[in-house]
LOROLO-79626 format. One line per 8 residues: number of its first residue (from 1); for each residue x, y, z of N, C-alpha, C. Coordinates in steps of 0.02 Angstrom, whole numbers, plus 50000, padded with zeros to 5 digits. Layout:
N
NUM = X:Y:Z:X:Y:Z:X:Y:Z; ...
END
This chain:
265
1 = 48995:50630:49758:49034:50572:49784:49074:50532:49690; 49138:50508:49701:49152:50514:49652:49134:50428:49626; 49147:50388:49580:49148:50321:49594:49191:50275:49622; 49255:50313:49651:49312:50270:49640:49293:50261:49744; 49278:50335:49769:49253:50348:49833:49197:50307:49859; 49168:50314:49838:49106:50263:49850:49106:50193:49846; 49170:50163:49798:49182:50097:49799:49226:50081:49859; 49274:50122:49858:49308:50106:49943:49276:50110:49989
9 = 49217:50139:49999:49156:50153:50042:49142:50080:50049; 49103:50051:50005:49092:49981:49991:49149:49939:49990; 49192:49929:49999:49229:49867:49997:49256:49864:50068; 49273:49952:50098:49273:49920:50161:49236:49918:50220; 49157:49918:50208:49090:49892:50237:49096:49819:50212; 49114:49816:50181:49100:49712:50158:49179:49684:50197; 49225:49748:50210:49293:49670:50252:49271:49700:50321; 49216:49741:50317:49196:49741:50406:49169:49705:50417
17 = 49110:49687:50365:49051:49644:50400:49034:49591:50382; 49074:49578:50305:49095:49516:50281:49030:49494:50216; 48991:49562:50228:48940:49552:50149:48892:49639:50185; 48869:49638:50101:48843:49711:50113:48782:49680:50053; 48734:49750:50086:48671:49719:50042:48655:49801:49984; 48634:49774:49958:48610:49845:49909:48589:49884:49932; 48537:49869:49973:48473:49939:49990:48521:49956:50059; 48536:49941:50090:48570:49985:50160:48634:50001:50110
25 = 48662:49985:50050:48705:50055:50028:48670:50109:49984; 48608:50075:49944:48555:50127:49948:48567:50212:49982; 48544:50173:50034:48538:50223:50084:48611:50260:50116; 48655:50205:50132:48712:50249:50148:48752:50300:50107; 48772:50295:50052:48779:50312:49995:48747:50377:49948; 48650:50370:49967:48648:50405:49934:48634:50409:49848; 48628:50354:49828:48616:50337:49766:48591:50306:49739; 48561:50284:49677:48511:50229:49651:48540:50157:49671
33 = 48489:50114:49650:48499:50048:49658:48556:50037:49588; 48537:50039:49537:48589:50047:49485:48674:50061:49480; 48623:50116:49530:48730:50141:49545:48769:50100:49573; 48730:50066:49640:48747:50042:49695:48784:49955:49654; 48735:49923:49612:48760:49869:49570:48817:49864:49531; 48806:49954:49499:48880:49961:49435:48948:49947:49495; 48940:49979:49541:48987:49983:49591:49022:49915:49606; 48952:49860:49640:48992:49802:49664:49008:49774:49591
41 = 48975:49785:49512:49006:49738:49461:49081:49756:49456; 49105:49827:49468:49188:49837:49460:49222:49817:49503; 49188:49820:49576:49230:49760:49629:49226:49672:49635; 49203:49660:49594:49157:49578:49568:49231:49579:49527; 49234:49638:49466:49282:49606:49398:49342:49614:49442; 49355:49646:49468:49431:49669:49513:49439:49614:49550; 49409:49576:49572:49419:49498:49613:49402:49522:49686; 49391:49578:49713:49380:49599:49775:49312:49582:49812
49 = 49245:49570:49777:49203:49547:49794:49175:49485:49768; 49140:49442:49786:49088:49400:49755:49015:49413:49766; 48976:49405:49692:48882:49446:49727:48868:49397:49730; 48811:49416:49771:48762:49368:49776:48702:49402:49763; 48633:49364:49785:48570:49404:49785:48578:49448:49831; 48536:49500:49800:48538:49557:49861:48600:49610:49874; 48671:49595:49853:48732:49624:49875:48785:49567:49868; 48831:49579:49911:48895:49564:49900:48918:49518:49957
57 = 48969:49478:49940:49037:49467:50022:49102:49462:49987; 49127:49448:50037:49207:49487:50031:49237:49394:50010; 49282:49409:49975:49320:49339:49967:49371:49333:50006; 49351:49274:50056:49417:49254:50117:49487:49285:50084; 49518:49315:50127:49577:49337:50123:49635:49236:50128; 49670:49220:50102:49725:49171:50128:49783:49204:50123; 49831:49156:50145:49895:49202:50170:49951:49186:50079; 49908:49157:50053:49939:49157:49976:49908:49195:49906
65 = 49849:49243:49940:49832:49284:49904:49845:49338:49874; 49876:49361:49835:49894:49419:49791:49852:49468:49741; 49795:49503:49765:49775:49555:49727:49856:49585:49676; 49785:49577:49607:49827:49629:49574:49833:49725:49587; 49880:49757:49548:49903:49831:49559:49818:49856:49570; 49784:49843:49471:49742:49893:49512:49672:49862:49544; 49658:49808:49573:49645:49785:49606:49642:49820:49703; 49702:49811:49698:49701:49854:49789:49732:49942:49771
73 = 49751:49970:49703:49729:50043:49678:49671:50069:49715; 49622:50020:49720:49534:50082:49741:49547:50071:49808; 49576:50013:49854:49550:50031:49909:49585:50089:49967; 49560:50119:50005:49591:50150:50066:49641:50223:50023; 49614:50240:49958:49673:50276:49935:49662:50338:49972; 49625:50374:49988:49617:50442:50050:49697:50405:50085; 49675:50358:50112:49731:50349:50175:49809:50332:50169; 49803:50328:50098:49854:50302:50071:49889:50374:50035
81 = 49874:50428:50024:49874:50486:50003:49911:50524:50056; 49871:50517:50115:49890:50547:50168:49959:50516:50221; 49954:50453:50222:50037:50428:50225:50075:50445:50176; 50059:50431:50123:50109:50477:50058:50145:50540:50093; 50092:50593:50120:50106:50649:50097:50168:50663:50200; 50139:50643:50221:50174:50615:50299:50250:50572:50272; 50269:50524:50219:50303:50507:50246:50353:50562:50190; 50327:50591:50151:50368:50628:50100:50404:50683:50152
89 = 50365:50699:50199:50416:50726:50242:50497:50719:50267; 50501:50637:50276:50534:50602:50307:50625:50624:50260; 50600:50652:50196:50649:50627:50133:50672:50717:50110; 50735:50705:50106:50779:50765:50093:50798:50756:50027; 50815:50835:50012:50876:50820:49947:50947:50810:49989; 50972:50764:49922:51034:50738:49905:51006:50645:49927; 50978:50623:49973:50955:50568:49992:50974:50517:49927; 50967:50455:49952:50987:50397:49918:50932:50332:49943
97 = 50866:50317:49894:50795:50296:49942:50786:50235:49887; 50752:50186:49915:50741:50130:49898:50665:50146:49910; 50609:50093:49853:50555:50099:49854:50524:50054:49823; 50490:50000:49884:50479:49919:49853:50401:49936:49814; 50386:49897:49771:50343:49889:49734:50262:49902:49786; 50220:49909:49742:50142:49918:49783:50118:49986:49772; 50040:49984:49785:49999:50047:49773:50013:50115:49829; 50045:50066:49889:50050:50154:49934:50125:50171:49924
105 = 50184:50132:49906:50235:50191:49889:50224:50201:49827; 50190:50183:49763:50176:50199:49704:50145:50269:49729; 50104:50275:49788:50071:50352:49812:50126:50383:49825; 50148:50366:49869:50220:50396:49895:50259:50419:49848; 50296:50379:49796:50304:50407:49756:50285:50471:49721; 50220:50488:49704:50193:50532:49685:50199:50603:49713; 50211:50585:49802:50218:50635:49846:50298:50656:49833; 50340:50621:49806:50404:50658:49794:50386:50703:49742
113 = 50351:50727:49692:50354:50753:49627:50417:50833:49665; 50403:50848:49700:50439:50922:49710:50518:50890:49738; 50539:50858:49745:50601:50870:49789:50665:50827:49747; 50721:50870:49724:50765:50878:49680:50818:50816:49719; 50865:50825:49660:50924:50793:49709:50921:50732:49718; 50895:50672:49696:50875:50633:49740:50881:50562:49696; 50919:50514:49732:50926:50440:49689:50892:50386:49707; 50827:50398:49666:50787:50331:49707:50777:50268:49682
121 = 50799:50193:49698:50803:50150:49677:50744:50099:49690; 50710:50075:49644:50629:50041:49630:50608:49980:49620; 50607:49915:49626:50590:49866:49603:50519:49875:49556; 50481:49929:49552:50420:49942:49503:50428:49988:49449; 50399:49958:49398:50393:49984:49347:50351:50046:49352; 50310:50054:49401:50247:50087:49397:50286:50164:49423; 50332:50116:49469:50354:50179:49524:50401:50244:49474; 50428:50188:49429:50480:50230:49413:50444:50261:49348
129 = 50398:50245:49315:50353:50279:49283:50326:50345:49300; 50304:50369:49375:50280:50412:49394:50348:50455:49400; 50404:50426:49429:50435:50491:49451:50474:50498:49369; 50491:50472:49333:50487:50490:49262:50462:50567:49233; 50384:50551:49222:50343:50589:49212:50357:50662:49277; 50397:50672:49334:50407:50744:49350:50456:50742:49357; 50516:50756:49324:50603:50740:49312:50587:50821:49361; 50649:50798:49388:50669:50854:49447:50763:50867:49423
137 = 50796:50934:49448:50863:50916:49411:50893:50869:49467; 50927:50851:49464:50966:50775:49488:50928:50718:49499; 50875:50695:49490:50856:50653:49523:50890:50581:49456; 50887:50537:49495:50930:50476:49451:50860:50440:49488; 50839:50389:49428:50792:50336:49448:50831:50278:49427; 50844:50226:49467:50844:50158:49438:50799:50113:49479; 50781:50068:49413:50745:50031:49389:50777:49945:49392; 50758:49918:49449:50803:49845:49445:50756:49790:49379
145 = 50809:49747:49382:50760:49683:49315:50727:49635:49384; 50709:49581:49333:50685:49534:49375:50591:49523:49351; 50569:49476:49378:50526:49439:49340:50445:49487:49389; 50392:49500:49343:50339:49537:49359:50287:49497:49402; 50280:49535:49450:50226:49488:49495:50142:49527:49482; 50095:49473:49497:50027:49526:49525:50035:49595:49517; 50079:49608:49578:50067:49666:49603:50106:49706:49567; 50139:49688:49515:50194:49750:49466:50269:49736:49482
153 = 50265:49688:49555:50338:49689:49561:50379:49678:49509; 50442:49683:49530:50500:49648:49484:50561:49612:49542; 50533:49555:49505:50572:49492:49573:50608:49447:49558; 50626:49427:49617:50676:49357:49585:50765:49383:49587; 50812:49314:49576:50874:49327:49571:50900:49374:49561; 50882:49405:49503:50898:49477:49453:50899:49527:49472; 50831:49558:49535:50831:49593:49567:50843:49593:49639; 50855:49536:49654:50919:49528:49714:50998:49550:49718
161 = 51014:49517:49646:51064:49537:49628:51104:49601:49633; 51053:49645:49598:51046:49727:49576:51071:49763:49642; 51013:49736:49698:51007:49785:49749:51045:49763:49791; 51089:49695:49771:51132:49685:49852:51195:49740:49887; 51226:49756:49831:51263:49788:49819:51267:49890:49840; 51215:49880:49843:51188:49954:49845:51170:49965:49928; 51204:50042:49952:51203:50087:50012:51146:50127:49997; 51101:50121:50032:51026:50170:50028:51017:50208:50104
169 = 51010:50281:50135:51008:50319:50162:50916:50281:50192; 50863:50270:50160:50830:50243:50200:50783:50200:50131; 50759:50134:50166:50682:50099:50095:50632:50109:50117; 50599:50145:50093:50508:50130:50099:50468:50065:50099; 50450:50048:50115:50406:49983:50111:50342:49966:50121; 50304:49938:50054:50218:49946:50069:50226:49866:50077; 50168:49867:50127:50177:49769:50161:50088:49741:50124; 50092:49704:50130:50021:49649:50123:50005:49666:50191
177 = 50026:49631:50230:49989:49638:50307:50049:49653:50367; 50008:49663:50431:50080:49685:50492:50040:49646:50531; 50078:49614:50583:50057:49580:50657:50088:49575:50693; 50064:49571:50747:50130:49557:50814:50131:49476:50818; 50216:49439:50795:50238:49401:50793:50244:49375:50724; 50227:49380:50673:50234:49385:50607:50293:49432:50579; 50266:49480:50598:50284:49553:50568:50271:49579:50505; 50294:49604:50463:50287:49639:50407:50300:49594:50371
185 = 50231:49555:50325:50232:49519:50269:50210:49525:50199; 50204:49475:50139:50203:49477:50091:50153:49408:50085; 50127:49403:50017:50100:49336:49999:50124:49288:49942; 50185:49336:49930:50239:49299:49873:50303:49296:49914; 50310:49234:49881:50400:49220:49922:50426:49229:49873; 50442:49252:49832:50500:49287:49799:50477:49375:49816; 50454:49393:49799:50457:49454:49818:50448:49484:49896; 50455:49420:49936:50475:49445:49997:50537:49436:50010
193 = 50595:49385:49965:50647:49394:49946:50672:49459:49939; 50651:49464:49881:50677:49528:49839:50651:49598:49896; 50606:49602:49937:50604:49661:50000:50648:49639:50050; 50677:49595:50066:50714:49588:50093:50812:49616:50096; 50802:49599:50040:50845:49606:49990:50853:49709:49994; 50799:49730:49957:50803:49806:49993:50815:49824:50048; 50778:49797:50087:50802:49823:50153:50860:49819:50199; 50901:49774:50188:50958:49772:50203:50996:49829:50159
201 = 50975:49836:50135:51004:49890:50096:51032:49953:50132; 50986:49986:50168:50959:50039:50166:51001:50053:50275; 50993:50100:50252:51014:50111:50337:50953:50130:50367; 50895:50143:50362:50845:50136:50400:50773:50126:50365; 50735:50083:50378:50686:50059:50365:50630:50087:50385; 50569:50115:50339:50516:50165:50331:50458:50123:50318; 50406:50086:50366:50355:50039:50330:50307:50108:50307; 50266:50099:50272:50201:50114:50260:50134:50101:50258
209 = 50106:50098:50282:50056:50027:50285:49993:50065:50338; 49924:50068:50274:49859:50076:50301:49838:50054:50372; 49782:50056:50401:49721:50042:50462:49729:49953:50427; 49703:49946:50373:49695:49874:50357:49710:49830:50351; 49804:49847:50356:49836:49806:50364:49855:49768:50425; 49846:49797:50466:49856:49776:50551:49812:49689:50559; 49854:49625:50572:49804:49584:50579:49811:49527:50541; 49824:49578:50470:49841:49544:50411:49901:49505:50401
217 = 49904:49441:50382:49966:49401:50386:49966:49363:50313; 50048:49381:50279:50044:49354:50231:50087:49283:50234; 50102:49226:50191:50130:49193:50191:50232:49213:50205; 50241:49248:50182:50320:49268:50192:50332:49329:50247; 50394:49303:50287:50388:49374:50331:50437:49386:50302; 50438:49486:50273:50494:49533:50253:50540:49538:50307; 50504:49597:50374:50557:49601:50425:50521:49596:50500; 50523:49596:50545:50501:49600:50633:50465:49664:50610
225 = 50448:49659:50693:50414:49723:50685:50472:49775:50719; 50508:49757:50762:50562:49803:50774:50606:49800:50732; 50620:49781:50671:50651:49801:50621:50641:49872:50604; 50599:49905:50617:50586:49964:50560:50578:49998:50608; 50632:50045:50566:50638:50112:50621:50591:50162:50614; 50540:50178:50549:50469:50224:50580:50424:50175:50520; 50368:50185:50558:50303:50156:50527:50249:50207:50518; 50231:50219:50472:50188:50277:50449:50097:50258:50432
233 = 50051:50264:50476:49989:50222:50465:49964:50277:50468; 49895:50276:50463:49828:50332:50471:49792:50327:50550; 49739:50354:50536:49707:50383:50600:49668:50330:50628; 49665:50290:50583:49619:50221:50591:49631:50149:50626; 49705:50166:50612:49749:50102:50665:49723:50109:50735; 49686:50028:50737:49654:50047:50791:49703:50034:50888; 49690:50055:50921:49719:50081:50973:49767:49995:51003; 49737:49936:50996:49779:49904:51008:49852:49888:50961
241 = 49845:49891:50924:49901:49923:50844:49947:49947:50867; 49924:50001:50895:49950:50068:50901:50006:50063:50959; 49988:50029:51009:50034:49991:51081:50083:49964:51049; 50040:49894:51010:50073:49862:50998:50132:49884:50937; 50136:49914:50907:50195:49957:50844:50235:50006:50889; 50208:50049:50946:50244:50106:50992:50291:50045:51041; 50264:50004:51032:50299:49966:51092:50396:49924:51051; 50356:49933:50993:50407:49875:50935:50451:49915:50901
249 = 50420:49969:50864:50476:50005:50815:50493:50058:50832; 50537:50081:50805:50580:50162:50824:50522:50194:50849; 50481:50215:50784:50447:50256:50798:50352:50266:50744; 50312:50281:50775:50251:50272:50761:50222:50351:50740; 50199:50344:50651:50179:50410:50644:50118:50397:50611; 50072:50438:50644:50011:50420:50624:49981:50498:50580; 49954:50470:50501:49937:50542:50465:49853:50547:50472; 49827:50625:50473:49776:50596:50484:49740:50614:50393
257 = 49690:50597:50397:49658:50605:50335:49582:50650:50348; 49606:50678:50292:49554:50734:50272:49493:50706:50263; 49430:50725:50279:49382:50731:50254:49326:50742:50180; 49305:50696:50148:49310:50706:50079:49233:50757:50074; 49193:50802:50043:49128:50828:50060:49089:50780:49987; 49055:50767:50019:49026:50721:49961:48970:50769:49917; 48990:50738:49853:48968:50827:49794:48919:50758:49752; 48841:50726:49760:48819:50699:49736:48830:50633:49706
265 = 48828:50612:49661:48842:50537:49616:48885:50537:49578
END
């Protein structure tokens, strides 16, 4: 098992139970005590857990907490890749699409590598870089200006102004959280404004969100659940979330997450 996969399992368990013990992780992962401690050091260094004697605890989420791109990139990567693959099936040559910033949409951008004749508008430098690394005939990548956030989004008046006059077929939106009532949310007020402008520029809104986003609420609402034409999530999305989303959104797509065979440390 790769270090990134171990760390994702450790983080998910910490978020589920509130704390993890080194001894329990050694048995579950089949690795040494030192390996687990190194993984906890990495997660603590990224601000995802707080180390305590014998293990680690989660750092309480607040509505204004905004992890950086590197911190979020280790979370639920297999789920994000499955979501990205299903979402890419919605994109056809000749389309004009928008991608908000974030690790899920960054993973989705990688899944667009083989699609030609595509216009992509994004407020993420990282997404623009991914698309430039895999050029295709007829592909145009438009990067908005703006002020960079901890999640590597370009936001603010410059970004909003550059988006407002666009007319896109679809916008693919990554979110910090989704819940009945608050809808799709972000912990950054300025990013929320920029994401709303991006959403309003498109005929169809597609939200990409793994199961851990359900029940998380950021300070700023980007859109109501009913504003989404499509939500793409993964097979670990709980039944209550599926029921609520199916009631409010146009279509709920569930991506199957392939199992990863363990190959030792």
